[in-house]
C-alpha positions as CSV (number, residue, x, y, z in Angstrom):
1,X,15.5,-18.6,-0.1
2,X,13.7,-16.8,-2.9
3,X,16.7,-16.1,-5.1
4,X,19.3,-18.5,-6.4
5,X,22.4,-17.3,-8.5
6,X,23.7,-19.5,-11.3
7,X,26.3,-17.2,-12.9
8,X,27.7,-13.7,-12.4
9,X,30.3,-11.6,-14.1
10,X,31.4,-8.0,-13.8
11,X,32.8,-5.7,-16.4
12,X,33.7,-2.0,-16.2
13,X,32.6,0.8,-18.5
14,X,35.2,3.6,-18.2
15,X,33.6,7.0,-19.2
16,X,33.4,10.5,-17.8
17,X,30.3,12.5,-18.2
18,X,32.1,15.4,-19.9
19,X,34.0,13.2,-22.3
20,X,32.9,11.2,-25.4
21,X,35.8,8.7,-25.0
22,X,34.7,5.2,-23.8
23,X,36.9,2.3,-22.7
24,X,35.9,-1.0,-21.3
25,X,37.6,-3.4,-18.9
26,X,36.3,-6.9,-19.7
27,X,36.7,-9.7,-17.2
28,X,38.0,-13.0,-18.7
29,X,36.2,-15.3,-16.3
30,X,33.1,-15.4,-14.1
31,X,33.3,-14.6,-10.4
32,X,32.5,-17.3,-7.8
33,X,29.0,-17.6,-6.4
34,X,29.5,-17.0,-2.7
35,X,28.0,-15.1,0.2
36,X,29.3,-11.8,-1.2
37,X,28.1,-12.2,-4.7
38,X,24.8,-13.5,-3.5
39,X,24.3,-10.5,-1.2
40,X,25.2,-8.2,-4.2
41,X,22.6,-9.7,-6.5
42,X,20.0,-9.9,-3.8
43,X,20.5,-6.2,-3.1
44,X,20.5,-5.2,-6.8
45,X,17.4,-7.2,-7.5
46,X,15.5,-5.9,-4.5
47,X,16.4,-2.3,-5.5
48,X,15.1,-3.0,-9.0
49,X,11.8,-4.5,-7.7
50,X,11.2,-1.5,-5.4
51,X,11.2,0.9,-8.3
52,X,7.7,2.3,-8.8
53,X,7.7,2.8,-12.6
54,X,9.5,0.7,-15.2
55,X,9.5,0.3,-18.9
56,X,8.2,-3.1,-20.2
57,X,8.7,-4.5,-23.7
58,X,10.1,-7.2,-25.8
59,X,13.3,-7.2,-27.9
60,X,13.9,-6.1,-31.4
61,X,14.9,-8.6,-34.0
62,X,18.6,-9.5,-34.2
63,X,18.7,-7.7,-37.5
64,X,17.9,-4.4,-35.8
65,X,20.1,-4.6,-32.7
66,X,23.1,-6.5,-31.6
67,X,22.0,-7.3,-28.1
68,X,19.0,-9.5,-29.1
69,X,21.3,-11.5,-31.4
70,X,23.9,-12.1,-28.7
71,X,21.1,-13.2,-26.3
72,X,19.8,-15.6,-28.9
73,X,23.3,-17.1,-29.3
74,X,23.4,-17.5,-25.5
75,X,20.1,-19.4,-25.6
76,X,21.2,-21.6,-28.5
77,X,24.3,-22.5,-26.5
78,X,22.1,-23.5,-23.6
79,X,23.4,-20.8,-21.3
80,X,26.7,-22.5,-20.6
81,X,29.3,-20.5,-18.6
82,X,31.5,-20.0,-21.7
83,X,28.5,-18.7,-23.7
84,X,27.4,-16.5,-20.8
85,X,30.9,-14.9,-20.6
86,X,31.0,-14.3,-24.4
87,X,27.5,-12.8,-24.3
88,X,28.5,-10.3,-21.6
89,X,31.7,-9.3,-23.4
90,X,30.1,-8.9,-26.8
91,X,27.3,-6.8,-25.4
92,X,29.8,-4.6,-23.5
93,X,31.6,-3.9,-26.8
94,X,28.3,-3.0,-28.4
95,X,27.5,-0.6,-25.5
96,X,31.0,0.9,-25.9
97,X,30.2,1.6,-29.6
98,X,26.8,3.2,-28.8
99,X,28.2,5.5,-26.1
100,X,31.3,6.6,-28.1
101,X,31.2,10.3,-28.5
102,X,28.1,10.8,-26.2
103,X,28.4,13.6,-23.7
104,X,26.5,13.3,-20.4
105,X,26.5,9.5,-20.0
106,X,28.8,8.1,-17.3
107,X,30.5,4.8,-16.8
108,X,30.3,2.3,-14.0
109,X,30.4,-1.4,-13.3
110,X,28.1,-3.7,-15.4
111,X,27.0,-6.7,-13.3
112,X,25.6,-9.5,-15.5
113,X,23.9,-12.3,-13.6
114,X,21.7,-15.3,-14.5
115,X,19.6,-16.2,-11.5
116,X,16.3,-17.7,-10.4
117,X,13.8,-15.4,-8.5
118,X,10.7,-17.1,-7.1
119,X,11.2,-20.0,-9.5
120,X,11.5,-17.7,-12.5
121,X,14.7,-17.7,-14.5
122,X,16.0,-14.2,-15.0
123,X,18.9,-12.4,-16.7
124,X,19.8,-9.3,-14.8
125,X,22.1,-6.5,-16.0
126,X,22.8,-3.7,-13.5
127,X,24.9,-0.6,-14.0
128,X,26.4,0.4,-10.6
129,X,28.7,3.2,-9.7
130,X,31.0,4.1,-6.8
131,X,29.9,6.2,-3.9
132,X,32.2,7.9,-1.4
133,X,31.3,7.1,2.3
134,X,32.7,7.6,5.8
135,X,33.6,4.9,8.3
136,X,34.8,5.0,11.9
137,X,38.2,3.7,12.8
138,X,39.6,3.3,16.3
139,X,42.7,5.3,17.1
140,X,45.1,2.8,18.5
141,X,47.2,5.4,20.3
142,X,44.3,7.4,21.9
143,X,40.9,6.5,23.3
144,X,39.0,7.9,20.4
145,X,37.8,7.4,16.8
146,X,39.1,8.7,13.5
147,X,36.9,9.4,10.4
148,X,38.1,7.9,7.1
149,X,36.6,8.0,3.6
150,X,36.0,4.9,1.6
151,X,34.6,4.1,-1.9
152,X,31.8,1.6,-2.1
153,X,29.1,0.5,-4.5
154,X,26.0,2.7,-4.6
155,X,23.5,-0.2,-4.8
156,X,20.6,2.0,-3.6
157,X,20.6,4.1,-6.8
158,X,21.0,2.0,-9.9
159,X,22.3,4.0,-12.9
160,X,20.7,1.5,-15.3
161,X,19.2,-1.9,-14.8
162,X,17.1,-4.4,-16.8
163,X,15.8,-7.9,-16.1
164,X,14.8,-10.4,-18.8
165,X,12.5,-13.3,-18.0
166,X,14.3,-16.0,-19.9
167,X,11.4,-18.5,-20.2
168,X,9.3,-15.8,-21.9
169,X,12.2,-14.7,-24.1
170,X,12.6,-18.2,-25.4
171,X,8.9,-18.5,-26.1
172,X,8.7,-14.9,-27.3
173,X,5.8,-14.4,-25.0
174,X,4.5,-10.9,-24.1
175,X,6.7,-8.2,-22.6
176,X,9.6,-10.1,-21.1
177,X,12.0,-7.2,-20.6
178,X,11.8,-4.8,-17.6
179,X,14.0,-1.7,-17.6
180,X,14.3,1.2,-15.1
181,X,12.5,4.3,-16.4
182,X,14.6,7.3,-15.5
183,X,13.4,10.9,-14.8
184,X,12.8,13.2,-17.7
185,X,16.1,15.0,-17.0
186,X,17.9,11.8,-17.9
187,X,15.7,10.8,-20.8
188,X,18.2,11.4,-23.5
189,X,20.9,9.4,-21.7
190,X,18.4,6.6,-21.0
191,X,17.6,6.3,-24.7
192,X,21.2,5.0,-25.3
193,X,20.7,2.1,-22.9
194,X,17.2,1.4,-24.4
195,X,18.8,1.3,-27.8
196,X,21.6,-0.9,-26.5
197,X,19.1,-3.5,-25.1
198,X,17.0,-3.2,-28.2
199,X,13.8,-2.7,-26.2
200,X,10.8,-3.0,-28.6
201,X,7.4,-1.4,-28.1
202,X,8.1,-0.2,-24.5
203,X,5.3,0.7,-22.2
204,X,5.5,2.1,-18.7
205,X,4.1,0.4,-15.6
206,X,1.9,3.4,-15.1
207,X,0.3,3.1,-18.6
208,X,-0.2,-0.7,-18.2
209,X,-1.7,-0.3,-14.8
210,X,-4.1,2.4,-16.1
211,X,-5.3,0.1,-18.8
212,X,-5.9,-2.6,-16.1
213,X,-7.9,-0.2,-13.9
214,X,-10.0,1.1,-16.8
215,X,-11.0,-2.5,-17.6
216,X,-11.8,-3.2,-14.0
217,X,-14.3,-0.3,-14.1
218,X,-16.3,-2.2,-16.8
219,X,-16.4,-5.6,-15.1
220,X,-19.3,-6.9,-13.0
221,X,-18.7,-6.9,-9.2
222,X,-17.6,-10.3,-7.9
223,X,-19.8,-12.3,-5.5
224,X,-19.0,-11.9,-1.8
225,X,-18.5,-15.4,-0.4
226,X,-19.8,-14.4,3.0
227,X,-23.1,-12.9,1.8
228,X,-23.6,-14.5,-1.6
229,X,-24.3,-11.1,-3.0
230,X,-22.2,-8.8,-5.3
231,X,-19.5,-7.0,-3.4
232,X,-19.8,-3.4,-2.5
233,X,-17.8,-1.3,-5.0
234,X,-15.5,0.1,-2.4
235,X,-14.9,-3.4,-0.9
236,X,-13.9,-4.6,-4.4
237,X,-11.5,-1.7,-4.8
238,X,-9.8,-2.4,-1.5
239,X,-9.5,-6.1,-2.3
240,X,-8.1,-5.4,-5.8
241,X,-5.5,-3.1,-4.2
242,X,-4.5,-5.7,-1.7
243,X,-4.3,-8.5,-4.2
244,X,-2.2,-6.5,-6.7
245,X,0.5,-5.4,-4.3
246,X,0.8,-8.6,-2.2
247,X,3.1,-10.3,-4.7
248,X,6.8,-9.8,-4.0
249,X,7.2,-9.1,-7.7
250,X,4.2,-6.7,-7.7
251,X,2.7,-8.5,-10.7
252,X,-0.8,-9.6,-11.7
253,X,-1.5,-12.7,-13.7
254,X,-4.8,-12.5,-15.5
255,X,-5.7,-16.1,-15.1
256,X,-5.0,-16.1,-11.4
257,X,-6.8,-12.8,-11.0
258,X,-10.0,-14.2,-12.7
259,X,-9.8,-17.3,-10.6
260,X,-9.4,-15.3,-7.4
261,X,-12.3,-13.0,-7.9
262,X,-14.6,-14.8,-10.3
263,X,-13.9,-18.5,-9.8
264,X,-13.8,-20.6,-13.0
265,X,-15.2,-18.0,-15.3
266,X,-12.5,-15.9,-17.0
267,X,-14.4,-12.6,-16.8
268,X,-11.5,-10.2,-17.4
269,X,-9.8,-12.3,-20.0
270,X,-13.1,-12.6,-22.0
271,X,-13.7,-8.8,-21.8
272,X,-10.2,-8.1,-23.1
273,X,-10.7,-10.5,-26.1
274,X,-14.2,-9.2,-26.9
275,X,-13.1,-5.6,-26.8
276,X,-9.7,-6.1,-28.5
277,X,-7.8,-4.6,-25.6
278,X,-4.1,-5.6,-25.4
279,X,-2.9,-6.5,-21.9
280,X,-0.2,-9.1,-21.2
281,X,-1.1,-12.3,-19.4
282,X,1.2,-11.1,-16.6
283,X,2.3,-7.6,-15.9
284,X,3.8,-5.3,-13.2
285,X,1.4,-2.9,-11.4
286,X,2.2,0.6,-10.2
287,X,0.7,1.1,-6.8
288,X,0.6,4.9,-7.1
289,X,-1.5,4.7,-10.3
290,X,-4.0,2.4,-8.7
291,X,-4.4,4.8,-5.7
292,X,-4.9,7.7,-8.0
293,X,-7.5,5.9,-10.1
294,X,-9.7,5.3,-7.0
295,X,-9.1,8.7,-5.4
296,X,-9.4,12.4,-6.2
297,X,-7.0,14.9,-4.8
298,X,-6.9,18.7,-5.4
299,X,-5.3,21.8,-3.9
300,X,-6.0,25.5,-4.4
301,X,-5.5,28.7,-2.4
302,X,-3.9,26.7,0.4
303,X,-6.8,24.3,0.8
304,X,-6.5,20.6,0.0
305,X,-9.2,17.9,-0.4
306,X,-9.0,14.2,-0.9
307,X,-11.9,11.8,-1.5
308,X,-12.6,8.6,-3.2
309,X,-14.7,7.9,-6.3
310,X,-17.2,6.2,-4.1
311,X,-17.6,9.3,-2.0
312,X,-18.5,11.3,-5.1
313,X,-20.8,8.6,-6.5
314,X,-22.7,8.3,-3.2
315,X,-23.2,12.0,-2.9
316,X,-21.1,12.4,0.2
317,X,-19.0,14.8,-1.8
318,X,-20.7,16.9,-4.5
319,X,-20.3,20.1,-6.5
320,X,-23.1,22.6,-6.6
321,X,-22.4,25.6,-8.8
322,X,-19.1,27.1,-7.5
323,X,-19.3,25.3,-4.2
324,X,-17.8,22.0,-3.0
325,X,-20.2,20.3,-0.6
326,X,-19.0,17.6,1.8
327,X,-21.7,15.7,3.7
328,X,-19.7,14.2,6.5
329,X,-20.9,14.9,10.1
330,X,-17.8,13.1,11.6
331,X,-15.5,15.4,9.6
332,X,-17.4,18.5,10.8
333,X,-17.1,17.3,14.4
334,X,-13.4,16.8,14.2
335,X,-12.9,20.2,12.6
336,X,-15.0,21.9,15.3
337,X,-12.9,20.1,18.0
338,X,-9.7,21.5,16.4
339,X,-11.1,25.0,16.2
340,X,-12.3,24.8,19.8
341,X,-8.9,23.6,21.0
342,X,-7.1,26.6,19.6
343,X,-9.8,29.1,20.6
344,X,-10.9,29.9,17.0
345,X,-14.5,28.6,17.4
C-alpha cells in the first residue's frame, strides 16, 4: 500500500455563499483509522494528485499568519494526537475569522489528516462539500425499482485542498506546500484560503515546469547508451516526457534527473548554479506545459496545424512569405486518399 494514515479529524465550516455569517462545528476527538477513513483519504489524495496545475510555496512566518504558528506548535509537540486535534481546531477558528463577512465563499467539511504517501510524511487539509445523488431501491411490494435521492461527499471536486510535506517543513526546505489553484472566476475566494494557510512566494506548476523546460533547451544532449553517441533531440524530448510523468506524484528530483540522463555529472544542477536560476531540488511538473513546449499548435479560418519544434528545425515545416510549407509525402498521401474516398479528388 502506498498510503498509510496516522491521524484524521473532520470539522465543519457552516457558511452560505450569499451570507457573511460563519459558524464552525469542531469535533472534540479524532475519528478512527479504519477502512472507511482510509478510503476517504486515498480518494482525496488521489484527486489532489490528479490536478494539473497547483500553487507551490512555503509558509509565512508565524508573526505574519496564524496557521504557520499553529503548525510550528504541532511540530514542537511531536505531532501527538492531542496536539493534532488542537492544531485543527485552532486553524478552523482562524479560518472562521478570515471568512467572516465574506460574500461568495461557501462552507463545507474540513478533513485534516496526517499520513504517509510513498514514504513521505504529509499533512493534508481538504475542503469537501455535499452533493445530491440518486440511488436505486427495490420496491418490496412490486417487482420494480424506486429512485431515491441521497446526499454524499463530492470527493471528485475539491473546493479547497493543500498538502504540506512535513519533513521539508521542519527543515524549511524549498516549496513544501502544494495548494489547488482555482480558475480565474474563483480567484478572489481562493485568496482567502491562501491567506489562511499563509502561503508564501507561491508559484504555479506551469511556471515551474516552464523554467525547467527552458533550462533543458540549454543543456547538452545526453549520451545514448546503445550507440555511445549523443541522443537525437527528439529522442531526448520523448525520454524527458516519459521520465517526468512516470512518478505517481508527478515530481522531478534534480539529483535523480541528472543521474538518470548524465550519470555522475550533475549537468543540470551545475547549470542552475552557474546561471543563478532558482528551481527547487524537487518539484511538481505540469504535463500540458511540457507538451506545449515541444509542440506548436495554431488554428485560423477553420484550418488547424500541429507540429513539433523538431519538425520546424529540420525544415519539414517552414514558413515562406505568407505560405506555410509542409514537406511530408506521407501526409500528402493520406490527404489524397481521403479526398478520393469522398470523390473530391
